[in-house]
C-alpha positions as CSV (number, residue, x, y, z in Angstrom):
1,X,0.0,0.0,0.0
2,X,2.8,2.4,0.9
3,X,4.4,1.8,-2.6
4,X,1.1,2.4,-4.3
5,X,0.6,5.7,-2.5
6,X,4.2,6.8,-3.4
7,X,3.6,5.9,-7.0
8,X,0.3,7.9,-7.1
9,X,2.0,10.9,-5.5
10,X,4.8,10.9,-8.1
11,X,2.3,10.4,-10.9
12,X,0.1,13.3,-9.8
13,X,3.2,15.6,-9.7
14,X,3.6,15.2,-13.5
15,X,5.5,12.0,-14.2
16,X,5.1,8.3,-13.4
17,X,8.5,7.0,-12.0
18,X,11.0,5.7,-14.5
19,X,11.1,1.9,-14.2
20,X,14.6,0.5,-13.7
21,X,15.3,-3.0,-14.7
22,X,18.4,-5.0,-15.6
23,X,18.6,-3.0,-18.9
24,X,20.1,0.5,-19.3
25,X,17.5,3.2,-18.9
26,X,17.7,6.7,-20.3
27,X,16.4,9.3,-17.9
28,X,14.4,11.3,-20.4
29,X,11.6,12.4,-18.0
30,X,12.6,15.0,-15.5
31,X,11.9,18.3,-13.9
32,X,14.2,21.3,-13.7
33,X,14.8,24.3,-11.5
34,X,17.1,27.2,-12.5
35,X,18.6,29.4,-9.8
36,X,20.5,32.6,-10.4
37,X,24.2,32.5,-9.3
38,X,23.4,34.7,-6.3
39,X,20.5,32.6,-5.1
40,X,21.2,30.0,-2.4
41,X,18.9,27.1,-1.9
42,X,19.9,24.0,0.2
43,X,18.8,20.5,-0.7
44,X,16.2,20.8,2.1
45,X,14.7,23.8,0.3
46,X,14.9,22.0,-3.1
47,X,13.0,19.0,-1.6
48,X,10.0,21.2,-0.8
49,X,10.2,23.5,-3.8
50,X,7.1,23.8,-6.1
51,X,9.0,25.7,-8.8
52,X,10.2,22.7,-10.8
53,X,9.2,22.6,-14.5
54,X,8.5,19.2,-16.1
55,X,10.2,18.1,-19.3
56,X,9.8,14.8,-21.2
57,X,11.8,13.4,-24.1
58,X,13.6,16.7,-24.7
59,X,17.3,17.6,-24.5
60,X,17.4,21.1,-23.0
61,X,20.4,23.4,-23.3
62,X,20.5,25.4,-20.0
63,X,22.9,27.8,-21.5
64,X,26.4,29.2,-20.9
65,X,26.1,31.1,-17.7
66,X,26.8,31.0,-14.0
67,X,23.4,29.7,-13.0
68,X,22.8,26.7,-10.9
69,X,20.5,24.1,-12.4
70,X,18.7,21.4,-10.4
71,X,17.3,18.4,-12.1
72,X,14.9,15.9,-10.5
73,X,14.3,12.4,-11.6
74,X,11.8,9.9,-10.1
75,X,12.8,6.3,-10.4
76,X,11.4,2.9,-9.3
77,X,14.1,0.3,-8.9
78,X,12.6,-3.0,-10.1
79,X,16.0,-4.6,-10.8
80,X,17.8,-7.3,-8.8
81,X,20.4,-5.0,-7.5
82,X,20.5,-1.8,-5.4
83,X,23.8,-0.7,-6.9
84,X,23.5,1.3,-10.1
85,X,25.7,3.6,-12.2
86,X,24.4,7.0,-13.1
87,X,26.2,8.1,-16.3
88,X,26.1,11.7,-17.7
89,X,27.0,12.2,-21.3
90,X,28.7,15.5,-21.0
91,X,32.3,15.4,-19.6
92,X,32.7,19.2,-19.6
93,X,30.4,19.8,-16.6
94,X,32.4,21.3,-13.7
95,X,30.8,20.4,-10.4
96,X,27.8,18.2,-9.7
97,X,26.1,16.9,-6.5
98,X,23.6,14.0,-6.7
99,X,21.1,13.4,-3.9
100,X,19.1,10.2,-3.5
101,X,15.9,11.0,-1.6
102,X,12.8,9.2,-0.5
103,X,9.7,10.5,1.3
104,X,11.3,13.9,1.5
105,X,14.5,12.8,3.2
106,X,18.0,12.5,1.7
107,X,19.3,9.0,1.9
108,X,22.6,9.4,0.1
109,X,24.8,12.2,-1.4
110,X,27.4,12.0,-4.1
111,X,29.8,14.4,-5.8
112,X,31.2,14.4,-9.4
113,X,32.2,16.5,-12.4
114,X,35.4,17.3,-14.2
115,X,36.8,19.2,-11.2
116,X,36.4,16.1,-9.1
117,X,39.6,14.2,-8.1
118,X,40.3,11.9,-11.0
119,X,41.4,8.9,-8.9
120,X,38.3,9.1,-6.7
121,X,35.9,8.5,-9.5
122,X,34.0,5.1,-9.3
123,X,35.3,4.3,-12.8
124,X,38.5,6.3,-13.5
125,X,37.8,8.0,-16.8
126,X,37.0,11.4,-18.3
127,X,33.3,10.5,-18.0
128,X,31.0,11.8,-15.2
129,X,29.7,8.7,-13.4
130,X,28.1,8.2,-10.0
131,X,27.9,4.8,-8.3
132,X,24.7,5.0,-6.4
133,X,22.5,2.8,-4.2
134,X,18.7,2.8,-4.9
135,X,16.4,0.8,-2.6
136,X,14.8,-2.1,-4.4
137,X,11.1,-1.9,-5.0
138,X,10.8,1.7,-3.9
139,X,10.3,5.0,-5.6
140,X,13.4,7.3,-5.2
141,X,13.8,10.9,-6.2
142,X,17.2,11.9,-7.6
143,X,18.2,15.5,-7.3
144,X,21.1,16.6,-9.5
145,X,22.7,20.0,-8.8
146,X,24.8,21.2,-11.8
147,X,27.1,24.2,-11.8
148,X,29.4,24.7,-14.9
149,X,30.9,27.5,-16.9
150,X,30.4,25.7,-20.2
151,X,27.1,24.7,-21.8
152,X,24.8,22.7,-19.5
153,X,23.3,20.0,-21.6
154,X,22.6,17.0,-19.5
155,X,21.6,13.6,-20.9
156,X,21.9,10.7,-18.5
157,X,21.5,6.9,-18.2
158,X,21.2,4.5,-15.3
159,X,22.6,1.1,-15.9
160,X,25.0,-1.5,-14.6
161,X,28.8,-1.3,-14.6
162,X,29.3,-3.4,-17.8
163,X,27.2,-1.1,-19.9
164,X,29.0,2.0,-18.7
165,X,32.4,0.4,-19.3
166,X,31.2,-0.5,-22.8
167,X,30.3,3.1,-23.5
168,X,33.7,4.2,-22.3
169,X,35.5,1.6,-24.4
170,X,33.6,2.6,-27.5
171,X,34.5,6.3,-26.9
172,X,38.2,5.3,-26.4
173,X,38.2,3.4,-29.7
174,X,36.8,6.3,-31.7
175,X,39.2,8.7,-29.9
176,X,42.1,6.4,-30.8
177,X,41.1,6.5,-34.5
178,X,40.8,10.3,-34.4
179,X,44.2,10.5,-32.7
180,X,45.7,8.2,-35.3
181,X,44.4,10.4,-38.2
182,X,45.9,13.4,-36.4
183,X,49.3,11.7,-36.0
184,X,49.3,10.8,-39.7
185,X,48.6,14.4,-40.7
186,X,51.2,15.6,-38.3
187,X,54.1,13.5,-39.5
188,X,53.2,13.7,-43.2
189,X,53.1,17.5,-43.1
190,X,56.2,17.7,-40.9
191,X,58.0,15.5,-43.5
192,X,56.9,17.8,-46.3
193,X,58.1,20.9,-44.4
194,X,61.6,19.5,-43.9
195,X,61.6,18.3,-47.6
196,X,60.5,21.5,-49.3
197,X,61.1,24.1,-46.6
198,X,57.7,25.7,-47.2
199,X,56.4,27.3,-44.0
200,X,52.8,26.5,-45.0
201,X,53.4,22.9,-44.0
202,X,54.7,24.0,-40.6
203,X,51.7,26.2,-40.0
204,X,49.5,23.2,-40.9
205,X,51.5,21.0,-38.4
206,X,50.9,23.6,-35.7
207,X,47.2,23.7,-36.6
208,X,46.9,19.9,-36.5
209,X,48.4,19.7,-33.0
210,X,46.1,22.4,-31.7
211,X,43.0,20.7,-33.2
212,X,43.9,17.6,-31.3
213,X,44.3,19.5,-28.0
214,X,41.1,21.5,-28.6
215,X,39.0,18.5,-29.4
216,X,40.5,16.4,-26.7
217,X,39.8,19.2,-24.2
218,X,36.2,19.4,-25.3
219,X,35.7,15.7,-25.0
220,X,37.6,15.5,-21.7
221,X,40.5,13.3,-22.8
222,X,43.2,15.8,-21.9
223,X,42.0,15.6,-18.3
224,X,42.2,11.8,-18.5
225,X,45.6,11.6,-20.3
226,X,47.6,14.7,-19.5
227,X,46.5,17.0,-16.7
228,X,44.4,14.9,-14.4
229,X,44.8,17.1,-11.3
230,X,44.9,20.6,-12.9
231,X,41.7,22.4,-12.1
232,X,43.0,25.5,-13.8
233,X,43.6,23.7,-17.1
234,X,40.4,21.6,-17.0
235,X,38.4,24.8,-16.7
236,X,40.2,26.8,-19.4
237,X,41.8,24.4,-21.9
238,X,38.7,24.2,-24.2
239,X,38.5,28.0,-24.6
240,X,42.3,28.4,-24.9
241,X,43.0,25.7,-27.6
242,X,39.8,26.5,-29.6
243,X,41.0,30.1,-29.8
244,X,44.5,29.1,-30.8
245,X,43.1,26.7,-33.5
246,X,41.2,29.6,-35.0
247,X,44.1,32.0,-34.9
248,X,46.5,29.5,-36.6
249,X,43.7,28.5,-39.1
250,X,43.4,32.2,-40.2
251,X,47.2,32.4,-40.4
252,X,47.2,29.4,-42.8
253,X,44.4,30.9,-44.9
254,X,46.3,34.2,-45.2
255,X,49.5,32.5,-46.3
256,X,47.9,29.9,-48.6
257,X,45.7,32.3,-50.4
258,X,48.0,35.4,-50.3
259,X,45.1,37.4,-49.0
260,X,47.3,40.4,-48.2
261,X,48.1,40.7,-51.9
262,X,44.8,39.7,-53.5
263,X,42.2,41.2,-51.0
264,X,44.1,43.7,-48.8
265,X,41.0,45.4,-47.4
266,X,39.4,42.1,-46.4
267,X,42.7,40.8,-45.1
268,X,43.0,43.8,-42.8
269,X,39.7,42.6,-41.1
270,X,41.6,39.6,-39.8
271,X,43.6,41.9,-37.5
272,X,40.4,42.8,-35.7
273,X,39.5,39.2,-35.3
274,X,43.0,38.5,-33.9
275,X,42.3,41.3,-31.4
276,X,39.0,39.6,-30.3
277,X,40.9,36.3,-29.8
278,X,43.5,38.0,-27.7
279,X,40.7,39.4,-25.5
280,X,39.2,35.9,-25.1
281,X,42.6,34.5,-24.1
282,X,43.4,37.2,-21.6
283,X,40.0,37.1,-20.1
284,X,40.2,33.3,-19.8
285,X,43.6,33.5,-18.1
286,X,42.8,36.2,-15.6
287,X,39.1,37.0,-15.4
288,X,35.8,35.3,-16.4
289,X,35.9,32.0,-18.3
290,X,32.1,32.2,-18.9
291,X,32.5,35.6,-20.7
292,X,35.4,34.1,-22.7
293,X,33.4,31.1,-23.8
294,X,30.3,33.2,-24.7
295,X,32.5,35.6,-26.7
296,X,34.3,32.7,-28.4
297,X,31.1,31.2,-29.7
298,X,29.8,34.4,-31.2
299,X,33.3,35.1,-32.7
300,X,33.5,31.6,-34.2
301,X,30.2,31.9,-36.0
302,X,31.4,35.2,-37.5
303,X,34.9,34.0,-38.3
304,X,33.5,31.0,-40.3
305,X,31.5,33.2,-42.5
306,X,34.3,35.7,-42.9
307,X,36.8,33.1,-43.8
308,X,34.6,31.6,-46.5
309,X,33.8,35.1,-47.8
310,X,37.6,35.8,-48.1
311,X,38.2,32.5,-49.9
312,X,35.4,33.2,-52.4
313,X,36.7,36.7,-52.9
314,X,40.1,35.3,-53.9
315,X,38.5,32.6,-56.1
316,X,36.6,35.3,-58.0
317,X,39.9,36.9,-58.8
318,X,40.9,33.7,-60.6
319,X,43.4,32.4,-58.0
320,X,43.1,28.6,-58.5
321,X,44.3,27.5,-55.0
322,X,41.2,29.1,-53.5
323,X,39.1,26.4,-55.1
324,X,41.2,23.7,-53.3
325,X,40.9,25.6,-50.1
326,X,37.1,25.8,-50.3
327,X,36.8,22.1,-51.1
328,X,39.1,21.0,-48.3
329,X,38.0,23.4,-45.6
330,X,34.3,24.0,-46.2
331,X,33.1,20.8,-44.3
332,X,35.4,21.7,-41.4
333,X,34.0,25.2,-41.3
334,X,30.4,23.9,-41.5
335,X,31.1,21.6,-38.6
336,X,32.4,24.5,-36.5
337,X,29.3,26.5,-37.4
338,X,26.9,23.7,-36.5
339,X,28.8,23.1,-33.2
340,X,28.5,26.8,-32.3
341,X,24.8,26.8,-33.0
342,X,24.3,23.7,-30.9
343,X,26.3,25.2,-28.0
344,X,24.1,28.3,-28.2
345,X,21.0,26.1,-28.0
346,X,19.8,27.4,-31.4
347,X,19.7,23.8,-32.9
348,X,19.3,20.5,-31.0
């Protein structure tokens, strides 16, 4: 009878509890509460809050800001084990606290996020994973507190350890393939540079290395492989290396297409773009990472369009290498543009 009453209470609040079995279960029904950075609300206040908003089957982007986001999931553990693994598919979230509650009381509390000590994680990896205990045959409420300077997109799954380790292994395989491609480009262009002494190849080598660091930082692999215990780098590496990638990419464009000779007025615009990137870097080093990231996203979207405009302008003047540049770089630029739009929450 007690279980039936709990089930009805959860149902009346907006969602029936998510049934947990032996199979992995996506947590796609939840409620959320957004608090301004200056608002303080303890878990006791959250438990009795009536301000939660229901969402179902939707991936919401809570933005790039200093707000605190609370997510609430109601689950019913019908599996044969109390021990479950709560997996979050966004390694760039800074600090998270997970509370397991029942009948308005907190049973357990867990901490996680990319700023958490690497070796204290239940499964040492760049992923955000909580090893939690859920009473069998009972409805539990999971309250997740999220604070992060980067985008707050939270998709999560509750499963057993084998499933989570399988996800991690698949990610590692794809990352290994990506790293192999980067290494191939690195050594091939380095060989060409020493063979023909053309600085264009050296620029591309630098760009390739920075692309690896930028992408690895976004995916969390630099934390896992290089600077496990550096909070400073974990917070800033994505912004720093993304900015450097763009700056070197523009350098490559200007040399490859001789923009200073063909389109001097358009070429001069790149100096203003360099100035914005210097602002982003200085701000990330000494001031607000959030402002740097917000500025970076806006800048990237403008830079992609400006770079393509410059390349088309050179092509219209009859310079044949511009055609090769557009063929080779357009997909990369489109990828950056789509990434920026998704980070801003403008596309799913």
